[in-house]
One Martini backbone bead per residue (centre of mass of N, CA, C, O) as a GRO file, in nm:
protein
  250
    1MET     BB    1   0.052   0.068  -0.012
    2LEU     BB    2   0.300   0.260  -0.031
    3ARG     BB    3   0.278   0.310  -0.347
    4TYR     BB    4   0.050   0.544  -0.307
    5ILE     BB    5   0.271   0.732  -0.225
    6PRO     BB    6   0.374   1.054  -0.284
    7LEU     BB    7   0.694   1.119  -0.234
    8ALA     BB    8   0.721   1.420  -0.329
    9ALA     BB    9   0.496   1.508  -0.085
   10LEU     BB   10   0.667   1.488   0.131
   11HIS     BB   11   0.706   1.637   0.472
   12ASP     BB   12   0.930   1.809   0.718
   13GLY     BB   13   0.797   2.118   0.778
   14GLN     BB   14   0.951   2.286   0.523
   15GLN     BB   15   0.954   2.061   0.281
   16TRP     BB   16   0.955   1.899   0.003
   17LEU     BB   17   1.107   1.628  -0.124
   18ALA     BB   18   1.140   1.747  -0.423
   19THR     BB   19   1.339   1.973  -0.344
   20THR     BB   20   1.586   1.745  -0.299
   21TYR     BB   21   1.449   1.482  -0.434
   22GLN     BB   22   1.452   1.206  -0.607
   23SER     BB   23   1.210   0.969  -0.767
   24HIS     BB   24   1.165   0.602  -0.794
   25ASN     BB   25   1.045   0.303  -0.916
   26VAL     BB   26   1.142  -0.030  -0.863
   27THR     BB   27   1.208  -0.314  -1.042
   28ALA     BB   28   1.308  -0.630  -1.101
   29THR     BB   29   1.400  -0.569  -1.395
   30ALA     BB   30   1.598  -0.310  -1.280
   31ILE     BB   31   1.784  -0.396  -1.036
   32ASP     BB   32   2.056  -0.464  -1.224
   33ASN     BB   33   2.017  -0.141  -1.365
   34LEU     BB   34   2.039   0.135  -1.194
   35ASN     BB   35   2.318   0.274  -1.338
   36ALA     BB   36   2.220   0.289  -1.614
   37GLN     BB   37   2.249   0.453  -1.896
   38ALA     BB   38   2.132   0.608  -2.133
   39ALA     BB   39   2.208   0.606  -2.462
   40SER     BB   40   2.071   0.907  -2.458
   41LEU     BB   41   2.112   1.262  -2.335
   42SER     BB   42   2.026   1.422  -2.558
   43PRO     BB   43   1.828   1.676  -2.708
   44GLU     BB   44   1.760   1.453  -2.958
   45ARG     BB   45   1.523   1.331  -2.874
   46SER     BB   46   1.272   1.116  -2.975
   47VAL     BB   47   0.909   1.151  -3.039
   48LEU     BB   48   0.604   0.969  -2.973
   49ALA     BB   49   0.278   1.128  -3.008
   50GLY     BB   50  -0.029   1.052  -2.850
   51ALA     BB   51  -0.385   1.172  -2.884
   52PHE     BB   52  -0.696   1.238  -2.697
   53THR     BB   53  -0.882   1.546  -2.774
   54ASP     BB   54  -1.191   1.493  -2.817
   55ALA     BB   55  -1.437   1.621  -2.613
   56SER     BB   56  -1.696   1.521  -2.799
   57SER     BB   57  -1.590   1.233  -2.745
   58ASP     BB   58  -1.763   0.939  -2.650
   59VAL     BB   59  -1.637   0.670  -2.444
   60GLU     BB   60  -1.692   0.314  -2.384
   61VAL     BB   61  -1.558   0.087  -2.143
   62GLN     BB   62  -1.562  -0.266  -2.112
   63VAL     BB   63  -1.523  -0.454  -1.794
   64GLY     BB   64  -1.710  -0.682  -1.785
   65THR     BB   65  -1.957  -0.518  -1.585
   66GLU     BB   66  -1.796  -0.265  -1.643
   67ARG     BB   67  -1.815   0.094  -1.699
   68PHE     BB   68  -1.607   0.342  -1.887
   69PRO     BB   69  -1.615   0.680  -1.925
   70TYR     BB   70  -1.496   0.887  -2.205
   71ALA     BB   71  -1.306   1.177  -2.291
   72GLY     BB   72  -1.140   1.397  -2.427
   73LEU     BB   73  -0.846   1.594  -2.390
   74ALA     BB   74  -0.839   1.925  -2.412
   75ALA     BB   75  -0.516   1.975  -2.334
   76ALA     BB   76  -0.355   1.774  -2.520
   77ARG     BB   77  -0.289   1.941  -2.771
   78ALA     BB   78  -0.116   2.153  -2.625
   79GLU     BB   79   0.081   1.942  -2.510
   80ILE     BB   80   0.187   1.841  -2.789
   81ASN     BB   81   0.272   2.114  -2.908
   82ALA     BB   82   0.481   2.173  -2.685
   83LEU     BB   83   0.650   1.923  -2.724
   84ALA     BB   84   0.730   1.983  -3.025
   85GLU     BB   85   0.885   2.244  -2.954
   86ILE     BB   86   1.092   2.117  -2.753
   87MET     BB   87   1.080   1.845  -2.946
   88PRO     BB   88   1.143   1.839  -3.274
   89LYS     BB   89   1.159   1.509  -3.281
   90THR     BB   90   0.825   1.487  -3.345
   91THR     BB   91   0.560   1.254  -3.356
   92THR     BB   92   0.211   1.277  -3.448
   93LEU     BB   93  -0.102   1.143  -3.299
   94ILE     BB   94  -0.445   1.226  -3.370
   95ASP     BB   95  -0.692   1.063  -3.280
   96ARG     BB   96  -0.771   0.881  -3.551
   97ASP     BB   97  -0.452   0.839  -3.584
   98PHE     BB   98  -0.464   0.710  -3.289
   99THR     BB   99  -0.344   0.392  -3.318
  100PRO     BB  100  -0.208   0.094  -3.275
  101VAL     BB  101  -0.090   0.061  -3.563
  102ASN     BB  102   0.039   0.346  -3.588
  103THR     BB  103   0.215   0.329  -3.337
  104LEU     BB  104   0.384   0.076  -3.412
  105GLY     BB  105   0.472   0.192  -3.700
  106ALA     BB  106   0.625   0.462  -3.557
  107VAL     BB  107   0.837   0.378  -3.320
  108GLU     BB  108   1.072   0.366  -3.484
  109GLY     BB  109   1.341   0.572  -3.359
  110HIS     BB  110   1.217   0.618  -3.077
  111ARG     BB  111   1.274   0.711  -2.734
  112ILE     BB  112   0.974   0.826  -2.696
  113VAL     BB  113   0.650   0.747  -2.552
  114HIS     BB  114   0.351   0.952  -2.582
  115LEU     BB  115   0.034   0.918  -2.389
  116ALA     BB  116  -0.259   1.121  -2.433
  117THR     BB  117  -0.460   0.936  -2.230
  118HIS     BB  118  -0.646   0.668  -2.138
  119ALA     BB  119  -0.611   0.456  -1.840
  120LYS     BB  120  -0.626   0.114  -1.687
  121PHE     BB  121  -0.522  -0.058  -1.380
  122PHE     BB  122  -0.517  -0.398  -1.266
  123PRO     BB  123  -0.457  -0.616  -1.030
  124GLY     BB  124  -0.376  -0.910  -1.193
  125GLN     BB  125  -0.516  -0.775  -1.484
  126PRO     BB  126  -0.399  -0.747  -1.793
  127GLU     BB  127  -0.669  -0.815  -1.960
  128SER     BB  128  -0.820  -0.550  -1.834
  129SER     BB  129  -0.616  -0.367  -1.887
  130PHE     BB  130  -0.597  -0.031  -2.043
  131ILE     BB  131  -0.573   0.146  -2.360
  132LEU     BB  132  -0.675   0.443  -2.510
  133PHE     BB  133  -0.766   0.540  -2.822
  134GLY     BB  134  -0.860   0.782  -3.066
  135ASP     BB  135  -1.073   0.557  -3.208
  136GLY     BB  136  -1.177   0.377  -2.939
  137SER     BB  137  -0.970   0.180  -2.887
  138THR     BB  138  -0.813  -0.110  -2.730
  139VAL     BB  139  -0.536  -0.215  -2.512
  140ASN     BB  140  -0.403  -0.457  -2.339
  141MET     BB  141  -0.137  -0.538  -2.125
  142ARG     BB  142  -0.073  -0.811  -2.242
  143ASP     BB  143  -0.025  -0.703  -2.527
  144ILE     BB  144   0.187  -0.486  -2.459
  145GLY     BB  145   0.398  -0.699  -2.357
  146GLN     BB  146   0.434  -0.787  -2.681
  147TRP     BB  147   0.569  -0.555  -2.754
  148GLU     BB  148   0.821  -0.376  -2.952
  149LEU     BB  149   1.068  -0.140  -2.780
  150PRO     BB  150   1.338  -0.083  -2.897
  151GLY     BB  151   1.512   0.198  -2.765
  152VAL     BB  152   1.314   0.266  -2.546
  153GLU     BB  153   1.323   0.467  -2.246
  154LEU     BB  154   1.013   0.591  -2.261
  155VAL     BB  155   0.679   0.571  -2.114
  156VAL     BB  156   0.405   0.798  -2.137
  157PHE     BB  157   0.122   0.848  -1.914
  158SER     BB  158  -0.090   1.115  -1.999
  159ALA     BB  159  -0.315   1.058  -1.743
  160CYS     BB  160  -0.566   0.900  -1.567
  161GLU     BB  161  -0.496   0.669  -1.343
  162THR     BB  162  -0.252   0.468  -1.459
  163ALA     BB  163  -0.133   0.324  -1.177
  164VAL     BB  164  -0.433   0.256  -1.080
  165SER     BB  165  -0.694   0.135  -0.899
  166ILE     BB  166  -0.969   0.137  -0.710
  167GLU     BB  167  -0.887  -0.151  -0.538
  168GLY     BB  168  -0.585  -0.178  -0.447
  169ASP     BB  169  -0.231  -0.306  -0.346
  170GLY     BB  170   0.017  -0.194  -0.554
  171LYS     BB  171   0.094  -0.408  -0.780
  172GLU     BB  172   0.024  -0.243  -1.047
  173ILE     BB  173   0.265  -0.054  -1.056
  174LEU     BB  174   0.490  -0.266  -1.108
  175GLY     BB  175   0.335  -0.413  -1.333
  176LEU     BB  176   0.360  -0.186  -1.536
  177GLY     BB  177   0.666  -0.179  -1.545
  178PHE     BB  178   0.702  -0.471  -1.635
  179GLN     BB  179   0.540  -0.460  -1.903
  180ILE     BB  180   0.711  -0.242  -2.033
  181GLN     BB  181   0.989  -0.391  -2.006
  182GLN     BB  182   0.908  -0.632  -2.191
  183THR     BB  183   0.941  -0.445  -2.456
  184GLY     BB  184   1.236  -0.278  -2.381
  185ALA     BB  185   1.173  -0.064  -2.207
  186GLU     BB  186   1.290   0.118  -1.926
  187ALA     BB  187   1.029   0.316  -1.869
  188ALA     BB  188   0.768   0.480  -1.670
  189ILE     BB  189   0.488   0.711  -1.673
  190ALA     BB  190   0.249   0.774  -1.410
  191SER     BB  191  -0.066   0.797  -1.236
  192LEU     BB  192  -0.236   0.804  -0.917
  193TRP     BB  193  -0.436   1.022  -1.032
  194SER     BB  194  -0.669   1.264  -1.120
  195VAL     BB  195  -0.541   1.487  -1.328
  196ASN     BB  196  -0.537   1.782  -1.441
  197ASP     BB  197  -0.481   1.855  -1.775
  198GLU     BB  198  -0.340   2.133  -1.734
  199ALA     BB  199  -0.132   2.041  -1.525
  200THR     BB  200  -0.011   1.821  -1.701
  201ALA     BB  201   0.086   2.005  -1.928
  202ALA     BB  202   0.278   2.172  -1.747
  203LEU     BB  203   0.452   1.936  -1.649
  204MET     BB  204   0.544   1.827  -1.932
  205ALA     BB  205   0.687   2.080  -2.026
  206GLN     BB  206   0.902   2.073  -1.801
  207PHE     BB  207   1.008   1.792  -1.847
  208TYR     BB  208   1.105   1.838  -2.150
  209THR     BB  209   1.285   2.072  -2.095
  210ALA     BB  210   1.485   1.907  -1.919
  211LEU     BB  211   1.553   1.686  -2.127
  212SER     BB  212   1.671   1.892  -2.346
  213THR     BB  213   1.933   1.943  -2.141
  214GLY     BB  214   2.013   1.630  -2.027
  215LYS     BB  215   1.842   1.511  -1.828
  216THR     BB  216   1.719   1.291  -1.648
  217LYS     BB  217   1.429   1.152  -1.566
  218ALA     BB  218   1.437   1.214  -1.265
  219GLN     BB  219   1.529   1.508  -1.291
  220ALA     BB  220   1.295   1.608  -1.468
  221LEU     BB  221   1.067   1.550  -1.272
  222GLN     BB  222   1.168   1.721  -1.041
  223TYR     BB  223   1.176   1.986  -1.196
  224ALA     BB  224   0.872   1.997  -1.262
  225GLN     BB  225   0.779   2.001  -0.968
  226GLN     BB  226   0.929   2.259  -0.885
  227GLN     BB  227   0.789   2.454  -1.086
  228LEU     BB  228   0.493   2.412  -0.985
  229MET     BB  229   0.540   2.484  -0.673
  230GLN     BB  230   0.599   2.800  -0.771
  231THR     BB  231   0.317   2.838  -0.834
  232SER     BB  232  -0.014   2.953  -0.794
  233ARG     BB  233  -0.190   2.731  -0.952
  234TYR     BB  234   0.019   2.448  -0.896
  235ALA     BB  235   0.129   2.412  -0.589
  236HIS     BB  236  -0.029   2.182  -0.533
  237PRO     BB  237   0.041   1.839  -0.508
  238TYR     BB  238  -0.187   1.737  -0.684
  239ASN     BB  239  -0.048   1.856  -0.958
  240TRP     BB  240   0.276   1.718  -0.915
  241SER     BB  241   0.282   1.417  -0.750
  242GLY     BB  242   0.124   1.185  -0.924
  243PHE     BB  243   0.373   1.139  -1.085
  244ILE     BB  244   0.551   0.842  -1.179
  245LEU     BB  245   0.856   0.658  -1.176
  246ILE     BB  246   0.920   0.347  -1.360
  247GLY     BB  247   1.239   0.244  -1.320
  248ASN     BB  248   1.465   0.389  -1.494
  249GLY     BB  249   1.625   0.713  -1.406
  250ALA     BB  250   1.855   0.779  -1.641
   0.00000   0.00000   0.00000
């Protein structure tokens, strides 16, 4: 259950933990490779960014007897546009173009895969856990684990509650990291709760700004958290501490 605690928001009475420390969750897959550096820390990282942005599009995903309604993320288009400005070597797939087939077809040669969409992960149920694409289709995590993402250092789930289930026990957090690392990717970023999409866009802009200067993944996430905590609009830790890094932080 401790995995549900946003470590960045722990407070010693004077400051948040993220003020001083980086943090990331380590999986068994990465335990022997904690100090391995990413193949490239240059500002020339290439990004494949997919987004479900159409707020007028209502999609319902059924898992067993449960139904989960979703709409496009209104701020996701601005998020992707900002990402492309910060990281010039960015390929974008928006709404109907953002499909599983198109995503897999375009991933080769990209160091980062950024998915600005909805996803939900259930503990011990990879066949029920899913990622929603812009055309309304879904792919479950068992299938994602079969994807081949060689050379990808990071998969970013820029969406609501991507790291947790409704009544989980914490296992799904590292389970997500494990599934992603099965693809050959080094790490994943996901959220512990439903973060406002405008705050998410602001955090991601700062994150990629830091990456573009050569910072590591863990350093870049800490930098983004620090930048938001200094603003008047997003200073509350609800806005910046929900996203966690799972896997290699280098």
